A tleap script that builds the chain and sets N, CA, C and O, in Angstrom:
source leaprc.protein.ff14SB
mol = sequence {
  NMET VAL ASP GLY GLU VAL VAL PRO LEU GLY
  VAL LYS GLN VAL THR PRO GLY GLN ILE LEU
  GLU GLN LEU LYS ALA VAL VAL ALA LEU PRO
  TYR LEU GLY THR ASP ALA ASP LYS ILE GLY
  MET THR LEU ILE GLU ALA ALA LEU PHE ALA
  ALA ALA LYS LYS ALA ALA ASP GLY ASP THR
  ASP ALA LEU THR LYS LEU LEU ASP ARG ILE
  CYS GLY LYS PRO LEU GLN GLN VAL ALA ASN
  LEU ASN ALA ASN ILE THR LEU LYS GLU PHE
  LEU ASP GLY ILE ALA ARG THR GLU GLY LYS
  ASP VAL ASP GLY GLY THR ASP ARG THR ASP
  GLY SER PRO GLU VAL VAL VAL ASP PRO PHE
  SER CASP
}
set mol.1.N position { -39.813 26.912 -18.143 }
set mol.1.CA position { -39.850 26.706 -19.617 }
set mol.1.C position { -38.904 27.739 -20.201 }
set mol.1.O position { -38.878 28.896 -19.781 }
set mol.2.N position { -38.130 27.293 -21.180 }
set mol.2.CA position { -37.378 28.173 -21.965 }
set mol.2.C position { -37.719 27.942 -23.409 }
set mol.2.O position { -37.578 26.827 -23.911 }
set mol.3.N position { -38.170 28.985 -24.092 }
set mol.3.CA position { -38.508 28.827 -25.534 }
set mol.3.C position { -39.526 27.711 -25.749 }
set mol.3.O position { -39.479 27.037 -26.779 }
set mol.4.N position { -40.409 27.506 -24.845 }
set mol.4.CA position { -41.519 26.474 -24.942 }
set mol.4.C position { -41.121 25.140 -24.539 }
set mol.4.O position { -41.937 24.223 -24.624 }
set mol.5.N position { -39.931 24.939 -24.103 }
set mol.5.CA position { -39.371 23.651 -23.659 }
set mol.5.C position { -39.290 23.599 -22.127 }
set mol.5.O position { -38.967 24.587 -21.468 }
set mol.6.N position { -39.597 22.409 -21.583 }
set mol.6.CA position { -39.441 22.209 -20.113 }
set mol.6.C position { -38.046 22.044 -19.838 }
set mol.6.O position { -37.411 21.181 -20.445 }
set mol.7.N position { -37.501 22.786 -18.982 }
set mol.7.CA position { -36.098 22.708 -18.471 }
set mol.7.C position { -36.068 22.301 -17.051 }
set mol.7.O position { -36.624 22.954 -16.169 }
set mol.8.N position { -35.376 21.155 -16.836 }
set mol.8.CA position { -35.375 20.714 -15.417 }
set mol.8.C position { -34.520 21.662 -14.597 }
set mol.8.O position { -33.460 22.118 -15.026 }
set mol.9.N position { -35.029 21.947 -13.378 }
set mol.9.CA position { -34.360 22.895 -12.503 }
set mol.9.C position { -33.635 22.142 -11.341 }
set mol.9.O position { -33.091 22.761 -10.426 }
set mol.10.N position { -33.649 20.901 -11.412 }
set mol.10.CA position { -33.086 20.142 -10.266 }
set mol.10.C position { -34.036 19.339 -9.435 }
set mol.10.O position { -35.224 19.345 -9.757 }
set mol.11.N position { -33.639 18.650 -8.402 }
set mol.11.CA position { -34.560 17.904 -7.602 }
set mol.11.C position { -35.231 18.786 -6.607 }
set mol.11.O position { -34.563 19.499 -5.860 }
set mol.12.N position { -36.522 18.759 -6.576 }
set mol.12.CA position { -37.339 19.568 -5.674 }
set mol.12.C position { -37.851 18.668 -4.588 }
set mol.12.O position { -38.492 17.664 -4.899 }
set mol.13.N position { -37.613 18.957 -3.355 }
set mol.13.CA position { -38.069 18.202 -2.285 }
set mol.13.C position { -39.650 18.472 -2.108 }
set mol.13.O position { -40.111 19.612 -2.044 }
set mol.14.N position { -40.425 17.307 -2.037 }
set mol.14.CA position { -41.810 17.442 -1.791 }
set mol.14.C position { -42.044 16.956 -0.352 }
set mol.14.O position { -41.570 15.907 0.084 }
set mol.15.N position { -42.760 17.745 0.301 }
set mol.15.CA position { -43.082 17.399 1.736 }
set mol.15.C position { -44.267 16.447 1.796 }
set mol.15.O position { -45.059 16.351 0.859 }
set mol.16.N position { -44.367 15.753 2.908 }
set mol.16.CA position { -45.563 14.841 3.069 }
set mol.16.C position { -46.873 15.576 2.925 }
set mol.16.O position { -47.838 15.058 2.362 }
set mol.17.N position { -46.894 16.791 3.440 }
set mol.17.CA position { -48.180 17.618 3.369 }
set mol.17.C position { -48.471 17.905 1.896 }
set mol.17.O position { -49.637 17.889 1.502 }
set mol.18.N position { -47.478 18.163 1.085 }
set mol.18.CA position { -47.683 18.461 -0.322 }
set mol.18.C position { -48.199 17.214 -1.086 }
set mol.18.O position { -49.039 17.321 -1.980 }
set mol.19.N position { -47.682 16.062 -0.714 }
set mol.19.CA position { -48.065 14.819 -1.339 }
set mol.19.C position { -49.514 14.540 -0.984 }
set mol.19.O position { -50.299 14.109 -1.828 }
set mol.20.N position { -49.857 14.786 0.254 }
set mol.20.CA position { -51.249 14.571 0.764 }
set mol.20.C position { -52.246 15.512 -0.034 }
set mol.20.O position { -53.318 15.088 -0.465 }
set mol.21.N position { -51.829 16.778 -0.196 }
set mol.21.CA position { -52.692 17.649 -0.989 }
set mol.21.C position { -52.799 17.257 -2.347 }
set mol.21.O position { -53.894 17.352 -2.903 }
set mol.22.N position { -51.773 16.813 -2.977 }
set mol.22.CA position { -51.854 16.255 -4.400 }
set mol.22.C position { -52.762 15.094 -4.525 }
set mol.22.O position { -53.558 14.996 -5.459 }
set mol.23.N position { -52.641 14.191 -3.558 }
set mol.23.CA position { -53.398 12.948 -3.551 }
set mol.23.C position { -54.946 13.417 -3.430 }
set mol.23.O position { -55.796 12.951 -4.189 }
set mol.24.N position { -55.224 14.265 -2.538 }
set mol.24.CA position { -56.580 14.710 -2.395 }
set mol.24.C position { -57.118 15.368 -3.620 }
set mol.24.O position { -58.289 15.204 -3.962 }
set mol.25.N position { -56.276 16.112 -4.286 }
set mol.25.CA position { -56.740 16.745 -5.540 }
set mol.25.C position { -57.058 15.721 -6.626 }
set mol.25.O position { -58.049 15.813 -7.352 }
set mol.26.N position { -56.130 14.709 -6.696 }
set mol.26.CA position { -56.390 13.649 -7.726 }
set mol.26.C position { -57.639 12.859 -7.507 }
set mol.26.O position { -58.441 12.706 -8.428 }
set mol.27.N position { -57.842 12.328 -6.267 }
set mol.27.CA position { -59.027 11.488 -6.025 }
set mol.27.C position { -60.311 12.278 -6.151 }
set mol.27.O position { -61.383 11.702 -6.335 }
set mol.28.N position { -60.211 13.605 -6.054 }
set mol.28.CA position { -61.466 14.475 -6.149 }
set mol.28.C position { -61.813 14.660 -7.600 }
set mol.28.O position { -62.897 15.187 -7.847 }
set mol.29.N position { -61.034 14.295 -8.587 }
set mol.29.CA position { -61.271 14.465 -9.978 }
set mol.29.C position { -62.600 13.653 -10.324 }
set mol.29.O position { -62.876 12.642 -9.679 }
set mol.30.N position { -63.353 14.079 -11.276 }
set mol.30.CA position { -64.449 13.354 -11.673 }
set mol.30.C position { -64.200 12.045 -12.368 }
set mol.30.O position { -63.279 11.935 -13.177 }
set mol.31.N position { -65.025 11.026 -12.057 }
set mol.31.CA position { -64.926 9.739 -12.815 }
set mol.31.C position { -65.352 9.981 -14.290 }
set mol.31.O position { -66.384 10.604 -14.541 }
set mol.32.N position { -64.562 9.493 -15.243 }
set mol.32.CA position { -64.839 9.756 -16.601 }
set mol.32.C position { -65.017 8.357 -17.340 }
set mol.32.O position { -64.991 8.290 -18.569 }
set mol.33.N position { -65.186 7.328 -16.588 }
set mol.33.CA position { -65.284 6.019 -17.159 }
set mol.33.C position { -66.734 5.794 -17.730 }
set mol.33.O position { -67.569 6.698 -17.749 }
set mol.34.N position { -66.968 4.532 -18.190 }
set mol.34.CA position { -68.267 4.267 -18.874 }
set mol.34.C position { -69.219 3.536 -17.986 }
set mol.34.O position { -70.345 3.278 -18.411 }
set mol.35.N position { -68.852 3.184 -16.784 }
set mol.35.CA position { -69.738 2.524 -15.903 }
set mol.35.C position { -70.897 3.448 -15.471 }
set mol.35.O position { -70.654 4.416 -14.750 }
set mol.36.N position { -72.100 3.187 -15.876 }
set mol.36.CA position { -73.233 4.012 -15.602 }
set mol.36.C position { -73.466 4.207 -14.145 }
set mol.36.O position { -73.929 5.283 -13.765 }
set mol.37.N position { -73.181 3.240 -13.275 }
set mol.37.CA position { -73.365 3.329 -11.879 }
set mol.37.C position { -72.422 4.340 -11.250 }
set mol.37.O position { -72.678 4.782 -10.130 }
set mol.38.N position { -71.405 4.701 -11.880 }
set mol.38.CA position { -70.289 5.529 -11.333 }
set mol.38.C position { -70.386 7.035 -11.866 }
set mol.38.O position { -69.719 7.917 -11.325 }
set mol.39.N position { -71.172 7.283 -12.862 }
set mol.39.CA position { -71.277 8.545 -13.477 }
set mol.39.C position { -71.693 9.604 -12.421 }
set mol.39.O position { -72.635 9.405 -11.654 }
set mol.40.N position { -70.961 10.718 -12.415 }
set mol.40.CA position { -71.247 11.703 -11.388 }
set mol.40.C position { -70.486 11.589 -10.137 }
set mol.40.O position { -70.544 12.495 -9.305 }
set mol.41.N position { -69.767 10.519 -9.945 }
set mol.41.CA position { -68.917 10.302 -8.737 }
set mol.41.C position { -67.528 10.884 -8.981 }
set mol.41.O position { -67.104 11.160 -10.103 }
set mol.42.N position { -66.865 11.046 -7.862 }
set mol.42.CA position { -65.392 11.379 -7.966 }
set mol.42.C position { -64.613 10.032 -8.105 }
set mol.42.O position { -65.209 8.971 -7.922 }
set mol.43.N position { -63.350 10.064 -8.411 }
set mol.43.CA position { -62.551 8.922 -8.570 }
set mol.43.C position { -62.548 8.101 -7.214 }
set mol.43.O position { -62.674 6.877 -7.260 }
set mol.44.N position { -62.417 8.707 -6.113 }
set mol.44.CA position { -62.431 7.993 -4.832 }
set mol.44.C position { -63.776 7.384 -4.536 }
set mol.44.O position { -63.872 6.252 -4.062 }
set mol.45.N position { -64.813 8.141 -4.819 }
set mol.45.CA position { -66.218 7.509 -4.655 }
set mol.45.C position { -66.452 6.322 -5.595 }
set mol.45.O position { -67.118 5.356 -5.221 }
set mol.46.N position { -65.932 6.391 -6.754 }
set mol.46.CA position { -66.137 5.238 -7.782 }
set mol.46.C position { -65.292 4.056 -7.247 }
set mol.46.O position { -65.777 2.925 -7.267 }
set mol.47.N position { -64.080 4.272 -6.782 }
set mol.47.CA position { -63.197 3.235 -6.243 }
set mol.47.C position { -63.859 2.528 -5.096 }
set mol.47.O position { -63.900 1.300 -5.021 }
set mol.48.N position { -64.403 3.380 -4.160 }
set mol.48.CA position { -65.023 2.810 -2.965 }
set mol.48.C position { -66.242 2.029 -3.345 }
set mol.48.O position { -66.473 0.951 -2.797 }
set mol.49.N position { -67.072 2.555 -4.309 }
set mol.49.CA position { -68.282 1.972 -4.750 }
set mol.49.C position { -67.947 0.594 -5.358 }
set mol.49.O position { -68.656 -0.379 -5.101 }
set mol.50.N position { -66.868 0.508 -6.165 }
set mol.50.CA position { -66.378 -0.704 -6.809 }
set mol.50.C position { -66.004 -1.801 -5.650 }
set mol.50.O position { -66.364 -2.977 -5.704 }
set mol.51.N position { -65.291 -1.281 -4.688 }
set mol.51.CA position { -64.784 -2.298 -3.593 }
set mol.51.C position { -66.022 -2.761 -2.808 }
set mol.51.O position { -66.122 -3.936 -2.453 }
set mol.52.N position { -66.930 -1.877 -2.546 }
set mol.52.CA position { -68.143 -2.288 -1.775 }
set mol.52.C position { -68.991 -3.253 -2.647 }
set mol.52.O position { -69.533 -4.232 -2.134 }
set mol.53.N position { -69.096 -2.983 -3.911 }
set mol.53.CA position { -69.814 -3.886 -4.872 }
set mol.53.C position { -69.182 -5.242 -4.835 }
set mol.53.O position { -69.906 -6.219 -4.644 }
set mol.54.N position { -67.990 -5.374 -4.988 }
set mol.54.CA position { -67.214 -6.608 -4.905 }
set mol.54.C position { -67.524 -7.385 -3.646 }
set mol.54.O position { -67.831 -8.577 -3.679 }
set mol.55.N position { -67.434 -6.661 -2.511 }
set mol.55.CA position { -67.716 -7.214 -1.198 }
set mol.55.C position { -69.144 -7.755 -1.113 }
set mol.55.O position { -69.403 -8.814 -0.541 }
set mol.56.N position { -70.061 -6.981 -1.707 }
set mol.56.CA position { -71.497 -7.441 -1.707 }
set mol.56.C position { -71.653 -8.631 -2.541 }
set mol.56.O position { -72.500 -9.466 -2.224 }
set mol.57.N position { -70.880 -8.802 -3.631 }
set mol.57.CA position { -71.005 -9.941 -4.490 }
set mol.57.C position { -70.337 -11.133 -3.997 }
set mol.57.O position { -70.317 -12.138 -4.708 }
set mol.58.N position { -69.746 -11.123 -2.767 }
set mol.58.CA position { -69.065 -12.269 -2.183 }
set mol.58.C position { -67.669 -12.306 -2.151 }
set mol.58.O position { -67.106 -13.338 -1.784 }
set mol.59.N position { -66.964 -11.206 -2.524 }
set mol.59.CA position { -65.541 -11.278 -2.529 }
set mol.59.C position { -65.037 -11.035 -1.027 }
set mol.59.O position { -65.034 -9.907 -0.534 }
set mol.60.N position { -64.655 -12.061 -0.407 }
set mol.60.CA position { -64.225 -11.966 0.998 }
set mol.60.C position { -63.049 -11.104 1.260 }
set mol.60.O position { -62.945 -10.406 2.269 }
set mol.61.N position { -62.132 -11.183 0.277 }
set mol.61.CA position { -60.923 -10.274 0.436 }
set mol.61.C position { -61.338 -8.843 0.452 }
set mol.61.O position { -60.894 -8.089 1.317 }
set mol.62.N position { -62.225 -8.407 -0.525 }
set mol.62.CA position { -62.657 -7.046 -0.621 }
set mol.62.C position { -63.424 -6.628 0.600 }
set mol.62.O position { -63.304 -5.497 1.071 }
set mol.63.N position { -64.240 -7.577 1.130 }
set mol.63.CA position { -64.987 -7.313 2.394 }
set mol.63.C position { -64.046 -7.142 3.595 }
set mol.63.O position { -64.252 -6.252 4.420 }
set mol.64.N position { -63.025 -7.984 3.692 }
set mol.64.CA position { -62.003 -7.825 4.913 }
set mol.64.C position { -61.284 -6.489 4.659 }
set mol.64.O position { -61.068 -5.768 5.633 }
set mol.65.N position { -60.915 -6.118 3.499 }
set mol.65.CA position { -60.225 -4.831 3.281 }
set mol.65.C position { -61.054 -3.705 3.722 }
set mol.65.O position { -60.585 -2.812 4.427 }
set mol.66.N position { -62.387 -3.724 3.291 }
set mol.66.CA position { -63.300 -2.580 3.648 }
set mol.66.C position { -63.425 -2.609 5.180 }
set mol.66.O position { -63.199 -1.570 5.800 }
set mol.67.N position { -63.728 -3.590 5.747 }
set mol.67.CA position { -63.972 -3.642 7.216 }
set mol.67.C position { -62.701 -3.305 7.986 }
set mol.67.O position { -62.790 -2.610 8.998 }
set mol.68.N position { -61.488 -3.774 7.551 }
set mol.68.CA position { -60.332 -3.436 8.232 }
set mol.68.C position { -60.120 -1.825 8.202 }
set mol.68.O position { -59.709 -1.204 9.182 }
set mol.69.N position { -60.432 -1.259 7.032 }
set mol.69.CA position { -60.211 0.137 6.802 }
set mol.69.C position { -61.295 0.983 7.560 }
set mol.69.O position { -60.968 2.051 8.077 }
set mol.70.N position { -62.534 0.533 7.629 }
set mol.70.CA position { -63.572 1.244 8.293 }
set mol.70.C position { -63.499 1.134 9.790 }
set mol.70.O position { -63.575 2.118 10.525 }
set mol.71.N position { -63.344 -0.149 10.232 }
set mol.71.CA position { -63.482 -0.441 11.648 }
set mol.71.C position { -62.095 -0.679 12.350 }
set mol.71.O position { -62.024 -0.722 13.578 }
set mol.72.N position { -60.993 -0.832 11.538 }
set mol.72.CA position { -59.796 -1.209 11.996 }
set mol.72.C position { -59.585 -2.667 12.088 }
set mol.72.O position { -60.557 -3.397 12.281 }
set mol.73.N position { -58.390 -3.156 11.967 }
set mol.73.CA position { -58.107 -4.552 12.050 }
set mol.73.C position { -58.434 -5.013 13.498 }
set mol.73.O position { -58.158 -4.318 14.476 }
set mol.74.N position { -59.057 -6.265 13.577 }
set mol.74.CA position { -59.235 -6.774 14.952 }
set mol.74.C position { -57.983 -6.997 15.653 }
set mol.74.O position { -56.969 -7.392 15.077 }
set mol.75.N position { -58.052 -6.741 16.918 }
set mol.75.CA position { -56.874 -6.960 17.746 }
set mol.75.C position { -56.606 -8.504 17.994 }
set mol.75.O position { -57.523 -9.274 18.280 }
set mol.76.N position { -55.402 -8.866 17.875 }
set mol.76.CA position { -55.037 -10.234 18.083 }
set mol.76.C position { -54.955 -10.476 19.509 }
set mol.76.O position { -54.262 -9.760 20.231 }
set mol.77.N position { -55.690 -11.543 19.987 }
set mol.77.CA position { -55.584 -11.968 21.350 }
set mol.77.C position { -54.316 -12.705 21.579 }
set mol.77.O position { -54.048 -13.659 20.849 }
set mol.78.N position { -53.471 -12.324 22.583 }
set mol.78.CA position { -52.264 -13.021 22.896 }
set mol.78.C position { -52.221 -13.368 24.379 }
set mol.78.O position { -52.329 -12.486 25.231 }
set mol.79.N position { -52.063 -14.657 24.687 }
set mol.79.CA position { -51.944 -15.064 26.094 }
set mol.79.C position { -50.616 -14.666 26.633 }
set mol.79.O position { -49.580 -14.963 26.039 }
set mol.80.N position { -50.629 -13.970 27.798 }
set mol.80.CA position { -49.386 -13.564 28.357 }
set mol.80.C position { -49.310 -14.276 29.728 }
set mol.80.O position { -49.987 -14.012 30.722 }
set mol.81.N position { -48.356 -15.231 29.595 }
set mol.81.CA position { -48.161 -16.051 30.898 }
set mol.81.C position { -46.923 -15.475 31.562 }
set mol.81.O position { -45.832 -15.464 30.991 }
set mol.82.N position { -47.111 -15.026 32.709 }
set mol.82.CA position { -45.957 -14.451 33.453 }
set mol.82.C position { -45.431 -15.514 34.417 }
set mol.82.O position { -45.887 -15.526 35.560 }
set mol.83.N position { -44.565 -16.351 34.071 }
set mol.83.CA position { -44.047 -17.405 34.844 }
set mol.83.C position { -42.731 -17.013 35.569 }
set mol.83.O position { -41.760 -16.644 34.908 }
set mol.84.N position { -42.693 -17.086 36.845 }
set mol.84.CA position { -41.456 -16.739 37.564 }
set mol.84.C position { -40.792 -17.969 37.925 }
set mol.84.O position { -40.900 -18.429 39.061 }
set mol.85.N position { -40.037 -18.588 36.923 }
set mol.85.CA position { -39.284 -19.774 37.112 }
set mol.85.C position { -37.953 -19.615 36.488 }
set mol.85.O position { -37.758 -18.752 35.632 }
set mol.86.N position { -36.994 -20.458 36.911 }
set mol.86.CA position { -35.671 -20.358 36.362 }
set mol.86.C position { -35.628 -21.145 34.992 }
set mol.86.O position { -36.541 -21.915 34.694 }
set mol.87.N position { -34.595 -20.942 34.210 }
set mol.87.CA position { -34.504 -21.693 33.026 }
set mol.87.C position { -34.345 -23.160 33.260 }
set mol.87.O position { -34.808 -23.965 32.452 }
set mol.88.N position { -33.678 -23.556 34.384 }
set mol.88.CA position { -33.530 -24.963 34.705 }
set mol.88.C position { -34.834 -25.534 34.958 }
set mol.88.O position { -35.118 -26.620 34.453 }
set mol.89.N position { -35.728 -24.857 35.752 }
set mol.89.CA position { -37.043 -25.362 36.058 }
set mol.89.C position { -37.933 -25.545 34.815 }
set mol.89.O position { -38.686 -26.508 34.667 }
set mol.90.N position { -37.777 -24.502 33.904 }
set mol.90.CA position { -38.497 -24.623 32.637 }
set mol.90.C position { -38.042 -25.839 31.769 }
set mol.90.O position { -38.866 -26.566 31.215 }
set mol.91.N position { -36.727 -26.021 31.676 }
set mol.91.CA position { -36.223 -27.198 30.952 }
set mol.91.C position { -36.560 -28.471 31.612 }
set mol.91.O position { -36.865 -29.442 30.920 }
set mol.92.N position { -36.527 -28.544 32.946 }
set mol.92.CA position { -36.950 -29.797 33.593 }
set mol.92.C position { -38.453 -30.036 33.383 }
set mol.92.O position { -38.862 -31.197 33.346 }
set mol.93.N position { -39.284 -29.020 33.245 }
set mol.93.CA position { -40.692 -29.254 32.979 }
set mol.93.C position { -40.844 -29.808 31.564 }
set mol.93.O position { -41.709 -30.658 31.354 }
set mol.94.N position { -40.070 -29.383 30.606 }
set mol.94.CA position { -40.154 -29.924 29.299 }
set mol.94.C position { -39.746 -31.313 29.266 }
set mol.94.O position { -40.415 -32.152 28.664 }
set mol.95.N position { -38.591 -31.617 29.937 }
set mol.95.CA position { -38.101 -33.056 30.072 }
set mol.95.C position { -39.127 -33.912 30.691 }
set mol.95.O position { -39.307 -35.035 30.220 }
set mol.96.N position { -39.839 -33.492 31.724 }
set mol.96.CA position { -40.868 -34.273 32.354 }
set mol.96.C position { -41.998 -34.614 31.393 }
set mol.96.O position { -42.509 -35.733 31.435 }
set mol.97.N position { -42.412 -33.679 30.520 }
set mol.97.CA position { -43.509 -33.804 29.611 }
set mol.97.C position { -43.060 -34.876 28.474 }
set mol.97.O position { -43.892 -35.473 27.790 }
set mol.98.N position { -41.699 -35.051 28.347 }
set mol.98.CA position { -41.243 -36.008 27.413 }
set mol.98.C position { -40.991 -37.349 28.107 }
set mol.98.O position { -40.499 -38.277 27.465 }
set mol.99.N position { -41.300 -37.472 29.349 }
set mol.99.CA position { -41.227 -38.667 30.061 }
set mol.99.C position { -39.757 -39.019 30.530 }
set mol.99.O position { -39.359 -40.174 30.684 }
set mol.100.N position { -39.021 -37.909 30.733 }
set mol.100.CA position { -37.615 -38.177 31.131 }
set mol.100.C position { -37.610 -37.851 32.732 }
set mol.100.O position { -38.327 -37.010 33.273 }
set mol.101.N position { -36.718 -38.634 33.335 }
set mol.101.CA position { -36.496 -38.554 34.878 }
set mol.101.C position { -35.393 -37.463 35.062 }
set mol.101.O position { -34.215 -37.692 34.787 }
set mol.102.N position { -35.835 -36.270 35.540 }
set mol.102.CA position { -34.904 -35.167 35.640 }
set mol.102.C position { -34.400 -35.129 37.078 }
set mol.102.O position { -33.326 -34.584 37.333 }
set mol.103.N position { -35.152 -35.697 38.031 }
set mol.103.CA position { -34.725 -35.645 39.473 }
set mol.103.C position { -33.628 -36.676 39.739 }
set mol.103.O position { -32.721 -36.419 40.531 }
set mol.104.N position { -33.698 -37.798 39.108 }
set mol.104.CA position { -32.718 -38.872 39.346 }
set mol.104.C position { -31.448 -38.721 38.524 }
set mol.104.O position { -30.599 -39.608 38.607 }
set mol.105.N position { -31.246 -37.655 37.727 }
set mol.105.CA position { -30.021 -37.505 37.026 }
set mol.105.C position { -30.029 -38.167 35.776 }
set mol.105.O position { -28.942 -38.213 35.200 }
set mol.106.N position { -31.021 -38.698 35.213 }
set mol.106.CA position { -31.036 -39.279 33.921 }
set mol.106.C position { -32.023 -38.474 33.051 }
set mol.106.O position { -33.010 -37.900 33.511 }
set mol.107.N position { -31.665 -38.486 31.742 }
set mol.107.CA position { -32.570 -37.830 30.832 }
set mol.107.C position { -32.716 -38.670 29.608 }
set mol.107.O position { -33.148 -38.210 28.552 }
set mol.108.N position { -32.322 -39.993 29.781 }
set mol.108.CA position { -32.420 -40.953 28.681 }
set mol.108.C position { -33.691 -41.845 28.869 }
set mol.108.O position { -34.039 -42.243 29.980 }
set mol.109.N position { -34.307 -42.109 27.812 }
set mol.109.CA position { -35.590 -42.845 27.881 }
set mol.109.C position { -35.237 -44.305 28.350 }
set mol.109.O position { -36.125 -45.001 28.842 }
set mol.110.N position { -34.017 -44.756 28.215 }
set mol.110.CA position { -33.800 -46.198 28.746 }
set mol.110.C position { -33.438 -46.196 30.267 }
set mol.110.O position { -33.270 -47.264 30.854 }
set mol.111.N position { -33.321 -45.013 30.893 }
set mol.111.CA position { -33.012 -44.907 32.295 }
set mol.111.C position { -31.595 -44.998 32.650 }
set mol.111.O position { -31.270 -44.994 33.838 }
set mol.112.N position { -30.660 -45.087 31.642 }
set mol.112.CA position { -29.255 -45.081 31.925 }
set mol.112.C position { -28.893 -43.657 32.234 }
set mol.112.O position { -29.487 -42.714 31.712 }
set mol.113.N position { -27.829 -43.506 33.161 }
set mol.113.CA position { -27.440 -42.147 33.497 }
set mol.113.C position { -26.754 -41.507 32.324 }
set mol.113.O position { -26.119 -42.128 31.472 }
set mol.114.N position { -26.943 -40.184 32.360 }
set mol.114.CA position { -26.209 -39.390 31.274 }
set mol.114.C position { -24.771 -39.222 31.646 }
set mol.114.O position { -24.431 -38.943 32.795 }
set mol.115.N position { -23.920 -39.396 30.650 }
set mol.115.CA position { -22.532 -39.145 30.919 }
set mol.115.C position { -22.134 -37.778 30.436 }
set mol.115.O position { -22.176 -37.490 29.240 }
set mol.116.N position { -21.726 -36.889 31.420 }
set mol.116.CA position { -21.342 -35.506 31.070 }
set mol.116.C position { -19.901 -35.428 31.092 }
set mol.116.O position { -19.296 -35.831 32.086 }
set mol.117.N position { -19.245 -34.916 30.024 }
set mol.117.CA position { -17.808 -34.751 29.873 }
set mol.117.C position { -17.476 -33.272 29.953 }
set mol.117.O position { -17.986 -32.452 29.189 }
set mol.118.N position { -16.591 -32.952 30.917 }
set mol.118.CA position { -16.249 -31.478 30.958 }
set mol.118.C position { -15.086 -31.273 30.008 }
set mol.118.O position { -14.025 -31.869 30.193 }
set mol.119.N position { -15.273 -30.408 28.957 }
set mol.119.CA position { -14.191 -30.213 27.903 }
set mol.119.C position { -13.051 -29.554 28.506 }
set mol.119.O position { -11.989 -29.603 27.885 }
set mol.120.N position { -13.101 -28.905 29.687 }
set mol.120.CA position { -12.010 -28.193 30.163 }
set mol.120.C position { -11.254 -28.973 31.202 }
set mol.120.O position { -10.254 -28.477 31.722 }
set mol.121.N position { -11.657 -30.096 31.509 }
set mol.121.CA position { -10.812 -30.962 32.480 }
set mol.121.C position { -9.750 -31.633 31.819 }
set mol.121.O position { -9.738 -31.802 30.599 }
set mol.122.N position { -8.751 -32.066 32.685 }
set mol.122.CA position { -7.467 -32.694 32.066 }
set mol.122.C position { -7.783 -34.149 31.841 }
set mol.122.O position { -6.935 -34.897 31.354 }
savepdb mol mol.pdb
quit
């Protein structure tokens, strides 16, 4: 301050630790609203109370958020199939499921042979 006025001193780097400390200080402030159920709580306690109340009143999104935060998000089950086959074997399997004859050299549904043109031949 200079002569009662705020004078910017440049950009000050704020560390993640400082941000966390500031956040802790803010959420620890007292709730000053008018909701009688929250009087005497801190801001974070009032916010958590409101979220829990919403969940209790049937708000499934609020319930999911609370449970995910408290218990952690459920792990997604992923099937891991370790198949040791070549790409050709894989593609032949797909062709067979589509009813195509891959062993006889055709992949057309009418049974006619596929015509393969080599773009590099004369």
